[in-house]
C-alpha positions in Angstrom: 4.7 -43.9 37.0 2.5 -46.7 35.7 2.5 -46.6 31.9 0.4 -49.2 30.1 2.0 -51.1 27.2 -0.2 -49.2 24.7 0.8 -45.8 26.0 4.5 -46.8 26.0 4.3 -48.0 22.3 2.5 -44.8 21.3 5.1 -42.6 22.9 8.0 -44.7 21.5 6.5 -44.6 17.9 6.0 -40.8 18.1 9.5 -40.3 19.3 11.0 -42.6 16.7 9.1 -40.8 13.9 10.2 -37.4 15.1 13.8 -38.7 15.3 13.7 -40.0 11.7 12.2 -36.8 10.3 14.8 -34.6 12.1 17.6 -36.9 11.1 16.7 -36.6 7.4 16.7 -32.8 7.6 13.0 -32.6 6.6 11.8 -30.9 9.9 13.3 -27.5 9.1 12.0 -27.6 5.6 8.5 -28.6 6.7 8.5 -25.7 9.2 9.7 -23.2 6.6 7.2 -24.4 4.1 4.4 -23.9 6.6 5.4 -20.3 7.3 6.3 -18.9 3.9 4.2 -18.3 0.9 6.1 -17.6 -2.3 3.2 -15.6 -3.8 2.8 -13.3 -0.8 4.9 -10.2 -0.2 7.8 -10.6 2.1 6.1 -8.9 5.0 2.3 -9.4 4.6 1.5 -7.6 7.9 2.9 -4.2 6.8 -0.2 -3.1 4.8 -2.4 -3.8 7.8 -0.2 -1.6 10.0 -0.7 1.4 7.8 -2.9 4.2 9.1 -3.9 6.2 6.0 -4.8 5.5 2.4 -1.4 6.7 1.1 0.4 4.5 3.6 -1.6 1.5 2.5 -0.7 2.2 -1.2 3.0 2.6 -0.3 3.0 -0.6 1.7 1.4 -2.5 -1.2 4.2 -1.3 -3.5 2.7 1.8 -5.1 3.5 5.5 -5.0 0.1 7.2 -5.0 -3.5 6.4 -5.8 -5.6 8.3 -8.4 -9.4 8.9 -7.9 -11.4 7.1 -10.5 -15.1 7.0 -11.5 -14.7 3.5 -12.9 -15.0 2.0 -9.4 -18.5 1.4 -8.0 -18.6 1.5 -4.2 -21.9 0.8 -2.4 -22.2 1.2 1.3 -25.0 2.6 3.5 -24.6 6.4 4.1 -25.7 5.7 7.7 -24.7 2.5 9.4 -26.7 1.7 12.6 -24.2 -0.9 13.6 -20.6 -0.2 12.7 -19.6 -3.8 13.4 -21.4 -5.1 10.3 -21.4 -2.6 7.4 -22.4 -4.2 4.1 -20.0 -3.1 1.2 -20.2 -3.9 -2.5 -17.3 -2.9 -4.8 -17.1 -3.4 -8.6 -14.2 -2.3 -10.7 -14.6 -1.4 -14.4 -10.9 -0.8 -14.7 -9.1 -3.1 -17.1 -6.7 -5.7 -15.6 -7.8 -5.3 -12.0 -5.5 -7.4 -9.8 -6.6 -6.4 -6.3 -9.5 -4.6 -4.5 -8.9 -3.4 -0.9 -11.2 -1.8 1.6 -9.7 1.1 3.6 -11.2 3.1 6.5 -8.7 5.5 8.0 -10.5 5.9 11.4 -10.2 2.2 12.2 -7.4 0.9 14.4 -5.9 -0.6 11.2 -6.9 1.3 8.1 -6.8 -1.7 5.7 -9.9 -3.8 6.5 -9.7 -6.4 3.7 -7.8 -7.2 0.5 -9.0 -9.4 -2.3 -6.8 -10.6 -5.2 -8.2 -11.4 -8.7 -6.5 -13.7 -11.2 -6.7 -12.8 -14.9 -10.1 -13.4 -16.4 -12.0 -13.0 -13.1 -14.7 -10.4 -12.6 -13.5 -7.8 -10.1 -16.5 -7.8 -7.8 -16.6 -7.9 -4.0 -19.6 -8.2 -1.6 -18.7 -8.4 2.1 -19.3 -6.8 5.5 -16.6 -4.8 7.3 -16.3 -3.2 10.7 -16.1 0.6 10.8 -15.0 2.1 14.2 -16.5 5.6 13.7 -17.9 8.0 11.1 -15.3 8.3 8.3 -14.6 7.9 4.6 -14.7 4.4 3.3 -12.3 3.8 0.4 -12.3 1.2 -2.3 -8.7 0.8 -3.5 -8.1 -0.9 -6.8 -4.7 -2.1 -8.1 -4.3 -2.6 -11.9 -1.3 -3.0 -14.1 -1.4 0.8 -14.5 -1.2 1.6 -10.8 -3.6 2.2 -7.9 -7.0 3.9 -8.1 -9.7 4.7 -5.5 -13.1 6.0 -4.9 -14.6 7.0 -1.5 -17.9 7.3 0.3 -18.7 8.9 3.7 -20.3 6.4 6.1 -21.8 7.8 9.3 -21.8 5.3 12.1 -24.5 5.8 14.7 -24.8 4.2 18.1 -28.0 2.1 18.2 -29.5 4.2 15.4 -29.4 7.4 17.4 -27.2 9.9 15.6 -23.5 10.2 16.4 
């Protein structure tokens, strides 16, 4: 193998740096820091594995969700393209901490989750994918528990009923 002097020096420098980092014990700490988030729940994938609204609530640490009229959910009643359904959610509930979008007929019921720090207006405007005609839920977490509102969204294929 013909290695140029420059390539040899680059490989040697990289190897030396890796050896120094691993000898000081920083490598396992750096790897752990990159994979853990102290603010996130221990298993952040669990809510996305839930299949119903109740399972999503339980996976987020609640027991049950109560229907509320203080949550405004705007979505089209008929979506011609289920891949890009515009959704607007606004919570009038005090101390809103999180807003989630749930569609039980999707492969994963939880479509999105948004956290709100204190003093932030709990308002979300986004687009979600809805697999088929189903209820779309806006799930809100406050310091008093979980609340939701729902709206039926009919997904058509190319705008031709369905």
